[in-house]
C-alpha positions as CSV (number, residue, x, y, z in Angstrom):
1,M,9.1,-84.6,-98.6
2,I,8.7,-86.7,-95.5
3,G,6.3,-85.9,-92.7
4,F,6.1,-87.4,-89.2
5,N,3.3,-87.3,-86.7
6,V,4.7,-87.7,-83.2
7,K,2.4,-88.2,-80.3
8,F,4.1,-87.4,-77.0
9,E,2.4,-87.9,-73.7
10,F,3.8,-86.4,-70.6
11,N,2.5,-87.5,-67.2
12,E,3.6,-84.8,-64.8
13,D,2.2,-86.6,-61.7
14,A,4.3,-89.7,-62.5
15,V,7.5,-87.7,-62.8
16,L,6.9,-85.8,-59.6
17,K,6.1,-89.0,-57.7
18,R,9.3,-90.6,-59.0
19,A,11.3,-87.5,-58.1
20,K,9.9,-87.4,-54.5
21,K,10.6,-91.1,-54.1
22,T,14.1,-90.7,-55.4
23,R,14.8,-87.6,-53.2
24,H,13.6,-89.5,-50.1
25,A,15.9,-92.5,-50.9
26,K,18.9,-90.2,-51.5
27,L,18.4,-88.2,-48.3
28,R,18.0,-91.4,-46.4
29,R,21.3,-92.7,-47.8
30,F,23.0,-89.4,-47.1
31,G,21.7,-89.4,-43.5
32,A,23.0,-92.9,-43.0
33,F,26.4,-92.1,-44.4
34,V,26.8,-88.9,-42.2
35,R,25.7,-90.9,-39.1
36,Q,28.1,-93.7,-39.8
37,T,31.0,-91.3,-40.4
38,A,30.3,-89.5,-37.2
39,K,30.1,-92.7,-35.2
40,T,33.4,-94.1,-36.6
41,S,35.2,-90.8,-35.9
42,M,34.8,-91.5,-32.2
43,R,37.5,-93.8,-30.9
44,R,36.8,-96.3,-28.2
45,R,39.3,-95.6,-25.4
46,K,39.5,-94.5,-21.8
47,K,41.6,-91.3,-22.4
48,S,39.8,-88.1,-23.2
49,S,40.2,-86.7,-26.7
50,A,42.1,-83.5,-27.5
51,P,40.1,-80.3,-28.0
52,G,39.2,-80.0,-31.7
53,Q,39.2,-83.8,-32.2
54,P,36.1,-86.0,-32.1
55,P,35.2,-87.1,-28.6
56,S,36.3,-90.5,-27.3
57,A,33.6,-93.1,-26.9
58,H,34.3,-94.2,-23.3
59,A,31.0,-96.1,-22.7
60,G,29.7,-95.7,-26.2
61,H,26.5,-93.9,-25.2
62,L,27.0,-91.1,-27.7
63,R,27.8,-93.5,-30.5
64,D,24.8,-95.8,-29.7
65,L,22.3,-92.9,-29.5
66,M,22.9,-91.4,-33.0
67,Y,20.0,-91.5,-35.4
68,F,18.8,-89.9,-38.6
69,A,15.3,-89.2,-39.9
70,V,14.0,-88.0,-43.2
71,A,11.1,-85.5,-43.0
72,P,7.8,-86.8,-44.3
73,D,7.8,-84.3,-47.1
74,A,11.2,-85.6,-48.0
75,R,12.8,-82.2,-48.2
76,N,15.4,-82.5,-45.4
77,V,17.1,-85.0,-43.2
78,V,17.9,-84.6,-39.5
79,I,21.1,-86.4,-38.3
80,G,22.5,-86.4,-34.8
81,P,22.6,-87.9,-31.3
82,V,19.5,-88.1,-29.1
83,A,19.7,-85.6,-26.2
84,F,20.7,-87.3,-23.0
85,H,21.8,-86.0,-19.6
86,R,19.4,-83.0,-19.7
87,G,20.2,-82.5,-23.4
88,E,23.5,-80.8,-22.8
89,V,26.1,-83.3,-23.6
90,P,26.0,-83.6,-27.4
91,R,25.7,-79.8,-27.8
92,L,28.6,-79.2,-25.4
93,L,30.8,-81.7,-27.2
94,E,30.0,-80.2,-30.6
95,E,30.2,-76.5,-29.8
96,G,31.9,-76.3,-26.4
97,G,30.7,-74.1,-23.5
98,Y,30.2,-74.1,-19.8
99,A,28.4,-76.8,-17.8
100,T,27.4,-77.1,-14.2
101,M,28.3,-80.3,-12.5
102,T,27.1,-81.4,-9.0
103,K,29.9,-82.8,-6.9
104,Y,29.6,-85.0,-3.8
105,T,32.2,-85.6,-1.1
106,R,32.5,-88.3,1.4
107,W,32.9,-86.1,4.4
108,S,29.9,-83.8,3.8
109,D,26.3,-84.5,3.1
110,E,25.9,-81.3,1.2
111,P,26.5,-81.5,-2.6
112,Y,28.1,-78.5,-4.3
113,D,28.1,-77.3,-7.9
114,V,31.1,-76.7,-10.0
115,V,31.1,-74.8,-13.3
116,V,33.5,-76.4,-15.9
117,H,34.5,-75.2,-19.3
118,I,34.4,-77.8,-22.0
119,K,36.4,-77.1,-25.2
120,P,34.7,-78.1,-28.5
121,R,35.2,-81.6,-29.8
122,P,33.2,-81.5,-33.0
123,F,32.0,-84.7,-34.6
124,M,28.8,-84.0,-36.5
125,A,30.0,-80.9,-38.5
126,P,33.1,-82.7,-39.9
127,A,31.2,-85.8,-40.8
128,F,28.6,-83.7,-42.6
129,Q,31.2,-81.7,-44.5
130,S,33.1,-84.9,-45.6
131,E,29.9,-86.5,-46.9
132,L,28.6,-83.3,-48.5
133,A,31.4,-83.5,-51.0
134,K,30.2,-86.9,-52.1
135,L,26.6,-85.9,-52.5
136,P,26.4,-84.5,-56.1
137,P,27.7,-87.8,-57.7
138,Q,25.0,-89.7,-55.8
139,W,22.3,-87.5,-57.4
140,R,23.6,-87.8,-60.9
141,D,21.2,-89.7,-63.2
142,S,19.0,-90.5,-60.2
143,I,15.6,-90.1,-61.9
144,R,15.1,-92.5,-64.7
145,T,11.9,-93.7,-66.3
């Protein structure tokens, strides 16, 4: 009869620390991929995009103001454009809706407001969905000792 004495030490803190570090790295990578997919979906052109298609990048402000950030606890990532022009523009392009625009004329000193309907031109949701399908293979075998 053969007998074995196996001494096994398990350091739970080391495993949890490694898991948190890996999760932070994977979320950072995912945020970068979603941001890049959203940025490249916007074509640089003068013409407006069709409703349902990503918006055109006329001056490039929307493309240049897209960022991502991983939360300090490394449990989620926030991806999207910085709010500009009173914070309405990115939301209106993504979801559609009504906006009030101030118009000026040459012959009158009085400006007037016009309400316009903007049809949705989503760019973040499609980028998120396309990268979400690629996420499980990135996590496979991600924690190694």
